[in-house]
C-alpha positions in Angstrom: 61.8 98.9 56.2 65.1 98.8 58.5 68.2 97.0 57.7 68.8 94.2 59.7 71.8 92.4 59.9 72.3 88.8 60.8 75.2 87.6 62.8 76.0 83.8 62.9 78.5 81.9 64.7 79.8 78.2 65.4 80.2 76.3 68.0 82.8 73.7 66.3 85.6 72.8 68.1 84.1 74.4 71.6 84.8 71.1 73.0 88.4 71.0 71.8 89.1 74.2 73.2 87.1 73.3 76.4 89.6 70.4 76.9 92.8 72.3 76.0 91.8 74.8 78.5 91.4 72.0 81.3 94.6 70.5 80.4 96.1 73.7 80.6 94.6 74.6 84.1 96.0 70.7 85.4 99.5 71.4 84.0 99.5 75.0 85.9 98.2 73.3 89.2 101.0 70.8 88.9 103.6 73.7 88.3 102.6 75.6 91.0 102.1 72.5 93.2 105.7 71.5 92.7 107.3 75.0 92.8 105.1 75.8 96.5 106.9 72.2 97.6 110.0 72.9 96.3 109.9 76.3 97.9 109.1 74.9 101.2 111.2 72.7 101.8 114.0 75.4 101.2 112.3 77.9 103.6 112.6 74.4 106.0 116.0 73.5 105.5 117.2 77.6 106.2 114.9 77.3 109.5 116.8 74.4 110.5 120.0 76.1 110.0 118.8 79.1 111.9 116.7 77.1 114.8 118.2 77.0 118.4 119.5 73.9 119.4 120.0 73.7 123.3 117.5 71.8 124.3 115.0 69.2 122.4 115.5 68.6 118.9 113.6 71.2 117.3 115.4 71.3 114.0 113.9 67.8 113.5 110.5 68.8 114.4 110.1 71.4 111.5 108.1 70.1 108.9 106.8 70.8 105.5 102.7 69.8 105.0 101.2 68.9 101.8 100.0 71.2 99.5 96.5 71.8 99.8 93.9 73.4 97.5 91.3 76.2 98.4 88.8 78.1 97.0 91.2 81.3 96.7 94.4 79.1 95.4 96.4 76.6 96.7 99.0 76.9 99.9 101.5 74.8 102.0 102.0 74.7 105.8 105.6 74.9 107.2 106.0 74.7 110.8 106.8 72.5 113.8 105.1 68.8 114.5 102.1 69.1 117.1 104.0 67.7 119.8 106.5 70.7 120.0 104.1 73.5 119.4 104.5 74.9 122.4 108.5 74.6 123.1 108.7 75.5 119.2 106.7 79.0 120.3 108.7 79.7 122.9 112.0 79.2 120.9 110.7 81.4 117.8 109.5 84.5 119.9 112.4 84.6 122.6 110.6 84.6 125.5 107.7 82.6 127.6 105.3 83.6 130.3 105.6 82.0 133.6 102.9 81.0 135.6 103.0 84.1 137.8 102.7 86.3 134.3 106.1 87.2 134.6 107.9 87.3 131.1 111.1 85.6 130.8 113.6 86.3 127.6 115.0 83.3 126.2 118.8 83.5 125.7 121.0 81.4 123.1 123.1 78.9 125.0 126.3 77.7 124.1 125.2 75.2 121.2 123.2 77.8 119.6 125.7 80.6 120.1 128.3 78.6 118.1 126.1 77.6 115.0 127.1 79.7 112.4 125.2 82.9 111.1 123.2 81.8 107.4 122.0 84.0 104.9 122.5 87.3 107.4 120.8 86.1 110.1 122.1 84.5 113.6 120.3 81.2 114.7 118.3 81.6 117.9 114.6 83.5 117.9 112.7 84.1 115.0 114.2 81.0 112.8 110.9 80.6 110.8 110.4 84.4 110.5 114.3 85.1 109.2 113.9 82.2 106.8 110.8 83.6 104.8 112.4 87.0 104.8 115.8 85.3 103.5 114.1 83.6 100.4 110.7 86.3 100.1 112.5 87.4 96.5 112.8 83.5 95.4 109.4 82.8 96.5 108.1 85.2 94.5 110.6 85.2 91.6 109.3 81.3 91.1 105.9 81.7 91.7 106.1 84.8 89.3 107.5 82.7 86.7 105.2 79.8 87.2 102.1 81.9 86.5 103.7 83.3 83.6 104.0 80.2 82.3 108.0 79.9 82.6 
């Protein structure tokens, strides 16, 4: 006769465990949303200090969206309000293309040149990109802290 081992387990308390896991997930989502919003506001603050100011009001057009959820996680949009997107891209990249196809390099005007450097970068082109570079370590550190439960 073969030896048979009997395994048994109990599902007592599974509802409490599921409830606890759901609360932990909700808490993590709230902390991530708060961190993403705070970090996006910091990036935009720095971008405003680096934005050119010779024409228009690019600084005022820099905005932070709301945290959105996707299958792969959460994200937050930063950039400019839609009505200035074309102008903002030209200012950010530092050049524009004429109707004839010629490339015209944008140079900082007097007002932009009078702005002080910020975070090791001069105001003008690549203001959003440079702001993200300035904050990259902070972003990684803060998100790591949230994900580790800090």
